[in-house]
C-alpha positions as CSV (number, residue, x, y, z in Angstrom):
1,M,12.3,13.2,-34.8
2,T,8.7,14.5,-34.5
3,L,6.7,13.8,-31.2
4,R,3.2,13.8,-31.0
5,I,0.5,13.3,-28.1
6,E,-2.5,11.2,-28.4
7,Q,-5.2,10.0,-25.9
8,S,-5.8,6.3,-25.6
9,Q,-9.3,5.6,-25.7
10,N,-8.8,2.1,-24.1
11,P,-5.2,1.9,-22.2
12,T,-3.8,-1.5,-22.6
13,D,-1.4,-3.4,-20.3
14,E,1.0,-2.9,-23.3
15,E,0.4,0.6,-23.3
16,R,0.9,1.0,-19.6
17,H,4.1,-1.4,-19.8
18,A,5.8,0.9,-22.6
19,L,5.5,3.8,-19.9
20,V,6.5,1.9,-16.9
21,L,9.9,0.6,-18.7
22,P,11.9,3.9,-19.5
23,L,10.5,5.3,-15.8
24,R,11.8,2.3,-14.2
25,A,15.0,2.5,-15.7
26,Y,15.5,6.1,-15.1
27,N,14.5,5.4,-11.4
28,A,17.2,2.5,-11.2
29,S,19.7,4.8,-12.6
30,K,19.0,7.3,-9.6
31,A,18.1,5.0,-6.8
32,G,19.3,1.6,-8.0
33,A,17.2,-1.5,-9.0
34,S,14.4,-2.9,-7.1
35,V,11.6,-5.4,-7.6
36,A,8.3,-5.3,-6.0
37,E,7.8,-8.2,-3.8
38,P,4.2,-8.9,-2.9
39,I,2.8,-9.8,0.7
40,A,-0.7,-11.3,1.4
41,L,-1.8,-12.2,4.9
42,L,-5.4,-13.9,4.6
43,V,-8.2,-14.1,7.1
44,R,-10.1,-17.3,6.4
45,D,-13.3,-18.7,7.8
46,D,-14.1,-22.6,8.5
47,N,-14.8,-23.4,4.7
48,D,-11.2,-21.7,4.0
49,D,-13.2,-18.7,2.3
50,I,-11.0,-15.5,2.3
51,L,-12.9,-13.2,4.3
52,G,-10.4,-10.6,4.7
53,G,-6.6,-9.8,5.1
54,L,-3.5,-7.7,4.0
55,Y,-2.2,-7.1,1.0
56,G,1.0,-5.0,0.1
57,R,4.3,-4.8,-1.6
58,F,7.8,-4.7,-0.6
59,F,9.7,-2.1,-2.9
60,Y,12.7,0.0,-2.0
61,Q,13.0,-1.1,1.6
62,W,9.7,0.0,2.3
63,L,6.5,-2.1,2.6
64,Y,3.5,-0.2,1.0
65,V,-0.2,-1.6,2.4
66,E,-2.2,-1.3,-0.5
67,L,-5.5,-3.1,1.4
68,L,-6.4,-4.0,4.8
69,S,-9.8,-5.5,5.1
70,V,-11.4,-6.8,8.1
71,P,-14.1,-9.0,8.1
72,E,-17.3,-6.6,9.5
73,Q,-18.2,-9.5,11.8
74,A,-14.7,-9.2,13.5
75,R,-14.1,-5.8,13.6
76,G,-12.8,-4.6,17.2
77,Q,-11.4,-8.1,18.0
78,G,-7.8,-7.2,17.0
79,I,-7.7,-9.0,13.6
80,G,-6.4,-5.7,12.1
81,S,-3.9,-5.0,14.4
82,K,-2.7,-8.6,14.4
83,L,-2.4,-8.2,10.4
84,M,-0.3,-5.0,10.8
85,Q,2.0,-6.6,13.4
86,M,2.5,-9.3,11.0
87,A,3.2,-7.1,8.3
88,E,5.5,-5.1,10.4
89,A,7.2,-8.3,11.4
90,Q,7.9,-9.0,8.0
91,A,9.0,-5.8,7.1
92,R,11.5,-5.5,9.8
93,E,12.9,-9.4,8.8
94,K,13.6,-7.5,5.3
95,G,15.3,-4.8,6.5
96,C,12.6,-2.2,5.7
97,I,13.2,1.3,6.5
98,G,9.4,1.9,7.2
99,I,5.8,1.1,6.2
100,W,3.6,3.6,4.2
101,L,-0.2,3.4,3.6
102,D,-3.3,5.6,2.8
103,T,-6.9,5.4,4.1
104,F,-10.1,7.5,3.8
105,D,-11.4,9.5,6.8
106,F,-14.6,7.2,7.0
107,Q,-12.2,4.1,7.0
108,A,-9.3,4.2,9.8
109,P,-6.9,7.0,10.3
110,G,-7.5,6.6,13.9
111,F,-6.7,2.7,13.9
112,Y,-3.3,3.6,12.1
113,Q,-2.6,6.3,14.5
114,K,-3.0,4.0,17.6
115,L,-0.5,1.5,15.8
116,G,2.1,4.4,15.7
117,Y,1.7,5.8,12.3
118,S,2.1,9.6,11.4
119,E,0.2,11.5,9.1
120,L,2.0,12.4,6.3
121,G,-0.4,14.5,4.3
122,Q,-4.0,14.4,3.1
123,I,-6.1,15.2,0.1
124,A,-9.3,17.3,0.9
125,D,-12.5,16.2,-1.4
126,Y,-11.2,12.9,-2.3
127,P,-14.0,11.4,-2.6
128,P,-15.9,15.0,-2.6
129,G,-16.9,15.7,0.9
130,H,-14.1,13.4,2.7
131,K,-10.4,13.4,2.9
132,R,-7.7,10.8,2.0
133,Y,-4.6,10.4,4.5
134,F,-1.3,9.1,4.0
135,F,0.6,7.8,6.7
136,Q,4.2,6.2,7.5
137,K,5.6,4.2,10.3
138,R,9.5,4.5,10.2
139,L,11.1,1.2,11.5
140,T,14.7,2.5,11.6
141,N,16.1,5.8,12.6
């Protein structure tokens, strides 16, 4: 068999799927099967418009918080803390080991530290002149 490497100029979902399938099979052979389960907690106004919230995925007994968005007019009023508490409660109900997330230095590293998250690491100059932080909070010992 001859193999070659080519660059896809406009990667498709089909191409991504072709890469993911063998990787998931390998991961399952080493760590067991796991299916990602989404979570969404939505902040709505009186008109039922979504103004913010939390979005993440449960996977391998961890919750990854992909997005946390608090409406600007509601910042400092405990909405972000409430969203994180609700997500943590659901993670505990599902028997999760912990929660992990990432944030930029101009977003909310201090907020997560106040909630008991510990820094795992950071990437300097991502974006240039800033840092991207990675945090975790273990829910079990």
